[in-house]
C-alpha positions as CSV (number, residue, x, y, z in Angstrom):
1,L,0.0,0.0,0.0
2,A,1.0,3.6,-0.4
3,S,1.3,3.9,3.4
4,G,3.8,1.1,3.5
5,Q,1.3,-1.2,5.2
6,K,1.7,-4.9,4.3
7,V,-1.5,-6.9,4.1
8,E,-1.4,-10.7,3.7
9,G,-4.3,-13.2,3.1
10,R,-5.9,-15.7,0.9
11,L,-6.4,-14.3,-2.6
12,G,-10.0,-14.2,-3.7
13,R,-9.7,-12.3,-7.0
14,I,-7.2,-10.3,-8.9
15,D,-7.8,-8.4,-12.2
16,D,-6.5,-5.2,-13.9
17,F,-8.5,-3.0,-11.5
18,L,-8.9,-4.7,-8.1
19,V,-7.3,-7.2,-5.7
20,T,-9.6,-8.9,-3.2
21,L,-8.3,-11.1,-0.4
22,T,-9.4,-12.6,2.9
23,D,-7.1,-11.6,5.8
24,A,-6.2,-13.7,8.9
25,E,-9.3,-12.5,10.8
26,G,-11.6,-13.6,8.0
27,R,-12.3,-10.1,6.8
28,L,-12.8,-9.5,3.1
29,R,-10.4,-6.7,1.9
30,S,-10.4,-5.1,-1.5
31,F,-7.7,-2.8,-2.9
32,P,-7.8,-0.8,-6.2
33,R,-4.9,-1.3,-8.5
34,K,-4.1,2.3,-9.4
35,G,-0.5,3.3,-10.5
36,D,2.3,2.2,-8.3
37,Q,0.3,2.4,-5.0
38,L,-0.1,-1.3,-4.7
39,R,2.4,-4.1,-5.1
40,V,1.0,-7.6,-5.3
41,E,3.1,-10.8,-4.6
42,I,1.4,-14.1,-5.3
43,H,3.1,-17.2,-3.9
44,D,1.8,-20.2,-5.8
45,P,3.2,-23.5,-4.5
46,M,2.4,-25.2,-7.8
47,Q,4.5,-22.7,-9.9
48,P,7.9,-24.6,-9.6
49,H,6.1,-27.7,-10.9
50,L,4.5,-25.8,-13.8
51,D,7.9,-24.3,-14.7
52,L,9.3,-27.8,-15.1
53,L,6.7,-29.0,-17.7
54,P,8.4,-27.4,-20.7
55,V,11.6,-29.1,-19.7
56,Y,10.2,-32.6,-20.0
57,T,10.6,-34.4,-23.3
58,D,8.1,-36.8,-24.8
59,K,10.6,-39.6,-24.0
60,D,10.7,-38.5,-20.3
61,I,6.9,-38.6,-20.1
62,H,6.8,-42.0,-21.8
63,N,9.4,-43.3,-19.3
64,V,7.5,-42.0,-16.3
65,T,4.2,-43.5,-17.6
66,A,5.8,-46.8,-18.3
67,Y,7.2,-46.9,-14.8
68,L,3.8,-46.0,-13.2
69,V,2.2,-48.9,-15.2
70,T,4.6,-51.3,-13.5
71,L,3.4,-50.3,-10.0
72,K,0.0,-52.0,-10.3
């Protein structure tokens, strides 16, 4: 925020105009995204896994699938 205040919570919605989240007390908070007044950091635990997908080749996926079939 422009005041330097840091607000954390569960992200409800983010678009070009508004950020909405639920804070630790369960309150719904909304912040307009105007200029440089608001900095948003989203920590997605799935992102490192998604970043790996382009690295895998078809052969890698085939080998993993073949291995999983043997686990029956």
